[in-house]
N, C-alpha and C positions, 0 to 999 in steps of 0.2 A: 504495497498498501505505501503511494506516497501525498505524505502533507504538505498540501498546496498552501494549505492556511498564513497569512502577514497580521500580524500586529503594523496599525501606523500611526505613529503622533498626534497627541490633541490636538495640533494643531494643522494636522487633513483629514481627522476625521469629523472634523463637525464641533467633539465633544468628549474625551474619552477615548479612550483604547477600544476596538471592536477590529474582528478574525475577519478578515476577505479574502470567499474564496473557500470551499470543504472541500473535504480528504476526498478523494477520487483515488479511484483502480477500475481501466479501462475504460476509462471517460463515465462508470457509474457515481453515481450522488450515496454519499453513505453515512448515516445520520457521525452528528457533531460527536467527539468519546469526550466526555464529563470526568474529572475528577475533580473523587468527595474527598477534604482528607479533614479524617479524629487526631488530633495531637494528646488528649489523654487517655487514661484506663480503662474508660467504662465503653468497652462495643455497642453500649445500648444504643446512648443517642438517637432518638428516638427524634428529636429535633434536623437533624442530618438525615437522617432514616427516608422521612418523609420527606425532604426536600428531594431527595435517589428516588422517589414513587414520582414524584409529579412530575422529575424529568424524564424519568423512561416514557410515562400514559401519553409525551409529547413526542414522545421517539425517538429521542438522545440516548447514545450506550454510557450507561451510567457504569465507573465505580466507585469504590468508596476504599481507602486505603486508614487503617486504623494506628495510627503510629502512635500503639499503649506506652506510656509511661510518665514516671512519676515529674512533677517539675518539679523540682531539683536538681535533676534529671537533664543532660540535654543529648541531640544525638550523634553516633560514632563518623566519621568521613565515610566506610562502606554502606551505612542504611540509607544517608543523604544520598549517596549513589546509584541506590534501590528503590529510593521512593521516584527520582526525578529522570529514571530509566524508565520506571509504570508512566511516567506521567509526561512523558516530552511528542508522542501528538496528539495531546488535548489540544479541545478550541477551545475549554475555562476549565479553572480551578479555581475549586471553592474552599476555604475552613473555616468551622467553628472554634469557635474561640471566647474560650474563659477564662476572666481577669485572672488567679491563681497562674495558666497555662497560654500569657501570654510573650512570653519568650521562646516558651517553647513553637507559637506562631510564627515569633521571630527571628528564629535561624531556620524554619521551614523554608518563608518565603523563601529573605533572604540568598535562597540556595535556588530557588526554580526561580527566583528572575535570572540569578546566572547561566542557568540553562535552560530554558526553553521561555517558548516564545505565549505560550497562551497567555490571557491576563488574571492573576490574581485577581481572588476575591474572602471578601469577609464579611464572614456573619456571627448572630451569638448572640447573646449578653454583655461581651463590657464591648463590642463594635456598636453595640445599639446605642448603649450611652456614653463610650469617649469614639467618633469616628475621629475628629481632629488626627487625634496621637496615634489613629491607625491606615488613616490614610497616606503616616510619614513612611508605612514598611507595605502596605496592601492600593492596590488599582484601584477597587472600588470598594465598597463599602453599605451591605443590606441595614439597615436602621429599623428594630422589631420583627414581626412576623410576616417570611419573604416567602411561602409556595406560594403563589401567583408571581412576586419579579419576579422571581429568577426561574422563571418559567417564562416571563418576557423578556426577560433578559439574553438567556441561552437562544430562543430566533433570533432577537436580536445580533444578536455578534454571530453567529451563521449568518445570515446573509450581510454580515460585514454595513447595516445602521447604525446612526447613533444609538444613546440609550438616555441622553445626557434629561430629559423630557418625563422618566419612567418614578412614578413616584416612590418614597426611602431608600433613593439611592443619597451616596454621598460617592466625591467623585474629588480630583484638581483636572480643571479649563484654562491652561495655558498657566500656572503656578500658584493660581487662584483656587477657593475650598468649592464647588458647588452642596449645599442638602435639601437635593428635594422635598416637597413638602411630602405628609404624610398620609398616604390612606385610611381611610375605612377599612378595622380589623375585623376579619373577618368574623361573617354570623353562623353562617353555616357547612356546621365543621364536617358535618356525614359527608358534604362531596370534598372534605381532603381523600384520599387514596391510604392504607394502611401503607405503617412504614414498609421502607423495603428488606428485607430478611432472606432478598435472592443470593444469595451468602458464591454463589457461581463465579459470581464478577469480583469479592468482596476478597484482599491481602487483609492482614493480621501482622502484628510486627509482632512477633516472639524469639525471642534467644536471640540476639540483637540478628535476627534476618528477616524479610518480611515476605512471610507466608502466606502463597489463596489457601482462603477460605474452605475448611470443608468440614463437616456434620461434627469430627470428634475434635475439631476443635472451636467450631464452638457452642458444643458442650461445654469444654474445656472454661472460652472466656464468661460462661452467660448462665454458671453452675448449676446450669437448671432454669431460670425463672425468666420468666415472662417478666420485660418494662412493659408499662400500661398507661395513657393516660383519659381519663376519660369527659375530665371538662378542660378549658385552659379558665386564667383570672385571679381573685382572690379581694374580698373583699377589705380585707383591715390593710391596716398604712404602716404597721411598723416598724421603727425607725435607722432598723439594721437592714431593714432587706429588703434582695433588691426590685420589689419587687415595688417599691416604695417609689423606688426612679423611675421608676419602669411608666408607675403613673402622674408621676410627673412632667411624665416628661406629654400619655397622651390618660388623662380621665376616664378612657374605657378598659382602661385594662383593671381597674378594676370589679367590675361585672363579669358573671359568671358566662360564658355560653358551653353550653354541654353538648354532645353528642347523645345520638337517641340507643340505643339499650341494645337493638333490632341492631347498627351496629358496631356497637365492641363486638360485642359477642359474634358476627359475623371475620372482626379482626383476628381474636382469638379460636376460632377452632377455624382457619388458615396458617396459623402460628404452629395452631396442633400439627399438622399434617407437615407442612416443614421441616418443624421443627421437634419429630417426634419426643428430643427429651426431655421436653417442658416438664417438670413436677410441681412448677407453684405461677400460681400470676401475682405479682407486684403492681399495688395500685398506687403510682405516682403525682396523685392527683397532688395542688396544693388544697384546697380547698375541697375534696371527695364528698364531705357529710353535709357540705350545702347544697344537695340535692333534694329534690323531696321524699317525700317519705312514699310515691306513688311511684315516679322513676327508680330511685332503689327494690323497691316491688319488683319493679319491671323486671331488673337486670338479676337480684337475684335469681328470678324464674327459671332467664336465659339460661343462667355457670350451671344451675342445680341441672340442669338438662339436659347442656351441648359440651360444658367443664370439665364440669369435675373434680375440681386441681382444688389444694388449697390454696389458701386469699391471702397477704397482708395488703393494708388500706397506711399510707400516710401521710400526715397530711390536715392530722384529728386537731380541731382545735377546742377546748374545753367547752364552750360555750358551745360547738354544735352538736355534743357528742349528746345520742337521744338513745332511747334502749330500746325503743319499739322497730329503730331501722339496723343498731348493732342486734337485733333479735335477727329480724332476716338475714342479713351479714351471718353472722353463728352459721344458722341451716343451712346457709348454702356452704359453708366451706374456709372461713371467717376464722384464722387463728393466728394472727399478727401483727401488729395494729402498734402503731406508730403518734405522741401526743408531742406537740409543742407546748410545753410548760417555759422556755426560757429563765423562768424565777418563779416564787413564793413570796413574795413578797410584794407588800401594796406601792413601793413605793417606785422602787425598779421599775412595774410590771406599767406601771404610770409613764414614767419614764422613755418607755421603749414602745409604748402608745395600745397597748396590749388591754382594752378594755375585759377587763374578769376580772370579778373579784376572786382572791385566795376562798373563798370559802363554792364559789363552782365550781373550781380546781378539784377540786378537795371532793365534788358531790361527781364530775363526773370520772374520777380513777374508783368511785368508790361499786359506779354503777356498769364497769368495766371491771370490775373486780366481780360480780356475781356473776362472771361471766368464764370464768378462769379455770375450770377446761377443758374450755374449746378454746379462749384464746388461750394459747401458749404460752404466747413471740410476744412480749410488751417491752415498751423502749418510751420511755419518757428526753426531751430534748431539754437542755438547761447547757443558760447562754456566760460563760467567765470572763476573767482578766476587765470584766468594767471599767475603766479609768475615772466615772463620778459612782460607783458605786461603792456601797460604805460595808466594812463585815459585818453590821448590824443586817444588816439585809440581806449577808450570804450566811450569818448563821439563822435567820428567819428561816430563807429557804432550806437550810439542810435539818431543823428544827422540824416543819411537814412531809418530808420527805423520808427518812428515816419511821416516817408514821404507815410508808407505806408500805402491804404487805409483799411483801417478797415469793414467788422469783417479778423482777425485771428489770430491765439495764438502763443506765445512764448513757446516753451519748453528749458530751462535755465536752461544749466546747469554748474554743477559744475567739473571743467575741473578733468581727477582721469588719473592719471600716469601709465596706464597696463604694467602688467611685459612684458618686449621683446619692448618696442617699443621707435622708437626715443628719444620725450620726458620719459619715466625710465629712459633711459641711463643719463641722462642729465642732468635730480632731484637727478638721487643719483648720481651721480659722484658730484656735486655742493652739497648737505648735506644736503639734503630738503625735502629730503626721509631716517630719522631715521632707521625705524621700518618698515618694508614693509606689520606684519598687520593691527599694526593700523594708520598708514597710506597711507595704500594701498585698502586694502579687505574693514577692516570697514568704509571703507567712503563712504556716503552716497552722487551719483552724481550729485541729485537732492538738494541737500540740500547746497545750494551759499554761497558764509559769508557773514557775516550782514554788505555792507558796503553802507555809499551812493551812489555810483553809481552802484552799483547794488538793491538800492532799488532804482531806474528811470525803470532799466529793468522791472521788474516789475509793479510799476508801468503805464509805458506803454502797460504790455501786461492786466492790468484791464480793462482799455480805450477799450485799443480793443478787449478783449476780451465782452467788452459790445455795440458791434458796434460802437464806441462813437472814434471822430478822436482829436485825443488828439491837441492842436497848436502845429505851427512851432514858434512859441514864446516866447510857455511856456518852450520849451526845448534848445532853447536859455540861460532864462530867469536861467531857472534849472542847466544847467549847463558850468552858468558863473565863472569864480573865483573871479569876483570883487560883485556877487550878494551869492556868497557859504560867501565871506568875509565880509559881511555889514549881513548876515543873510535871503536875501530876500528869497533866492534860498533856506531855507527850509522854509521859512515858506507858502509861494508859495506850494512845494514840501502838508506840513501838510495839509494846503485848496483840497490840487486837493484830495488827500488822504482820508480828509475824504468826500470829492464829489462821490469818488468812491465808498464808502462803501455805504454810503449813496441811495443811487442809488440800491445799489447790493441788500442792505434789502428790500427796496420798491419793487423790483423786484422782491425776494422768495416771499416775503406776496403776492400780487394779481397774480402769479403763483401760491402763494400753497395753497389761497379760493378757486379760479380756479378749482385745483388737488382734492382739498378735497371735493366741491360740488357735481362736476364729478365721484367719488367717485376713481381716481388716484393715487396710494401714493408710486407712484416707485418717484418722483425727491423726494419727503419726509425723502423716505428711503435715497435714495444714500447719501446726505447734513448730515445725521446724521451716514452714515457712513463714511464719508471724515474728520464728522468731532472728528470722535473715533480714529482718528489713534496717534499713537506712538508718547507720549507725547516732545517726545525727534528730533524727523525729521517730519520739518516744513518750509514752505517757507518763505526763508529769506526774512528781514523790517533791515533796512538803520541805523543803530548807528547815533544818530545825533551829542552825545556826543563827 
């Protein structure tokens, strides 16, 4: 095949880079090849897979490169060479860019620009919030949702036409940045095709090599789970959240847009056929429980009849917790639930603009406990390292959490000031952020500071995971000012930590012997993988000095 595509400068193209000519084979026109790239580890990548499906629907030949890499690591020369070899005859290249993976995207783009003529398009949350910064590297930036605009952009590039009037696009025209107006958000989510899981044209970075995906590799990377989204939007305006920034850009992001139950079930049926190894479904919606009781009932009926797998739901806000909805979902197979608490201090919740009383949180947790026999995996999100939060507020949260019925898992996050959010603006104004790349982009959101109170959260989490209830009086001693002054709190902490670790070691030993005897090496492999993580990234421990 001979690729006759050329890229014209903006001065000749009338505004932006365009592709002139088509790939041909003996005079026969071929579909334009488009390469989409994911620079982060999660190959579910629902957004990019959906764009791929939209482009394929229009007849384009799309390949996806899943260049799985943690954001603190860089690609090797051989990995970059393999990427450019796969991308070299593309007519358009698109990258999904997240804030933490900004520098990975820069490395990929710089290499592509040295070796490939196709225009490089960036999309995703970070380009949406910082298009001007991204145009220092990308040729074109897509702002917001991109299903319709990516199809139109590909059509214009393939025909050699200018794209300067397409809504939601940003580009440099003769050195000047042009930012086009936003188009209305898609109201009919059923019109959008299912995410692309035709993995015959997908490539995955694994073991230092970019390999063509197969069923075995897909199973390994997805871990037997299928990621699903049934809604878009979030009615909340939490000051730390990316939705906060999106809503400031376009108020329409506050409204919940829903897919029909039939459309969702058809996607899952198709996924079961394409990915026969799927053993569970994980619903990643920000606001799944905002669906009405009737809508959840319709979903549950279809799910029970056609899917029949364990189901996990994230994005549960305490104020939306509803017994009737929980009951229907549990009956349909719900066995995992994740609820965002962030804090159990009224002052901190007000600071985050999470308008829910602590009593309502406790009521929601109690309601979930009623379904303990079926909902076996429960996770509560907590934000730590808030520079404006007092020790007293953290202690309030600890005293509430310790009363929760074990087992449960605390997802402990280090507060990160993502661009465009209200907390980012405040931190920038107060001088807490001096360098965006160092203080935001390179910050690991799971690496909490090594403080004593943070250590108590991790201690409590360790006990809860082991199905052990830490006595409330222990938490009173651990958080007592007098106890800390006298050293009693620290001594108790060390004893509890030692007891927890010994219990965990004994669990691993007995479970390990049992697994080895039965020939199941899964747990051992998982333990080895977890302990082989990058040494600079760790769970926090208290600094007792």
